[in-house]
N, C-alpha and C positions, 0 to 999 in steps of 0.2 A: 237505252244501251246500244252502243254502236256494234254492228255485226259485220265482221269480215268473213269472207268465204275464200277457200283455197281449192284450186283444181289441179289435179295431176293425173295424167294418163286417162283422161276422160271421166274421172271420178271427182265428185265435189264433196268437200269436207267443211264442217263448220256448223253453226256460226261460232266465231271466236271474238272475244273482246280484243282491243288493241294490245293490252298487256299479254294476253295469251298468245297472240300472233307473234309479238316480239320474242316472247319466251321460246316458242316453238321454232322460230327462225334462228335464234341464237344457239339452240341445242341441236339444230340440224334436222328437226322433224319437218319443218317447212324448208324446202330447198330453194336456192336462189333462182332456179329455173321454173318454179311453180307459178301458176297464174293466181292472182289475188284480185278479188272484187271488193272495193271500198264500200263503206256504208252509204246508202242513198244513191249509189251509182250502179249502172248496169255494164260498165266497161271493165274488162279484165286486163290487168297489167302484170308484167313480170315482176316477181317479188324483189329481185335485186335492184330494180329501178325505183322502188318506193322509198320516199324520204323517211317514212315512219320506221323502216327497217334498217336502212343503211346510214341514216343521218347521225345517229347518236353513237357514243362510245359504249363499250361493253359495261363500263361502270355506271352508266346512266340508266340502265334497265333495272327494274326492281328484281329482288330475289324471287325465285319461283315459290309458289305456295307449297307448304309441307305436303309430302305424299305424292307430288306430281312429277318429281324428277325421275329420270330413268325410264319413262314410258315412251316407247317409240311407236309410231303408227305402223302397224304390220302390213306387209305387202305379200300377197299370196297369188301364185300363178295357178291356173287351172290345168296347165299342161300335164303335170305329174299325176294328179288325180284322174284325169281322163285316160292317160296311158295305162295306169293301173287298172282302171275299169275295163278297158278293151283287151289287155293282154295278160293280166295277172289274176286278179280276184274281184269279180264283179261286185259283190256286196260291200266289201271294204272300200272299193273305189267310189261307189255311189255315196256312201256316208262321208267320205273325204270331200267329194264335190259339194255336198250339202253344206258342210262346215266352211269350205273355201268361199262359197257364194255368200255366206253370212258376214264375212269380214267387211266388205265395202259398206254394207248397210249399217253395221254397227259403228263404223268410223263416221259415217255421215250423221248418225244420231249422237255423235260425240261420246260414244261408249267405248273408250279405248281399251279398258280392261276386258270387256266382252269380246272386242275384236281380237285382242291378243289371245284370249282363251280359244276362240274359234280357229284362229290361225294355227295354234299349237295342236288342237284336236285334228284339224285337217292334215297336218304334217304327220301326226302319229298314225292315223288311219291309213294314209297313203303308204307310209313306211311298212306297217304290218301287212297291208295288202300285197305289197311288192314281195316281202319275205315269204309269206304263205304261198303266193303264186309261184315264186321261184322254186321253193321246196317241192310243191306239187308237180311242177313241170319237170324237175330233175328226177323225182321218183317215177313219174310216168315214162320218161325217156329211158330210165334204168330198167323198168319192167319190160318195156318194148324191146330194148337191146338184149336183155336176158332171154326173152322168148325167141327172138330171132336167132341168137346163138344156139339155143337149145334145139330149135328146129333144124338148123344146119348140122348140128352134132348127131341128131337122130337120123337124118337122111344119109349120113356118111356110113352108117353101119347096116 
């Protein structure tokens, strides 16, 4: 079986068959700017320059297998989870970081459903950590402001 590998932003994905690669390229999951390594080669080429991907018309590619359409390769940034960890809610941020770091591994193992699930979990934990941290900080500031005004009021009498 021929194995094509795809690289984007320093992450490697695959292996894919030629049919899978063409399907992912046509659906936008493999970008024209992605690097692709052909079977038996160690040279990486830009996807848009490959005859396998740009040579045929859209009608010449086979229909995608049932159940695989609509699955996108998730992209997760660690910036949000790290900021939530540092400034909002440490436990929620750490869980979000753990889920976010699982995404590239699952994509590399060709577990797109698992990667999508990890990406959603990372986003949810990050969002809830931000909300809880924001509420806690607002309550803390409110209590501090109330105490400051109470102290000023008692000193005036």
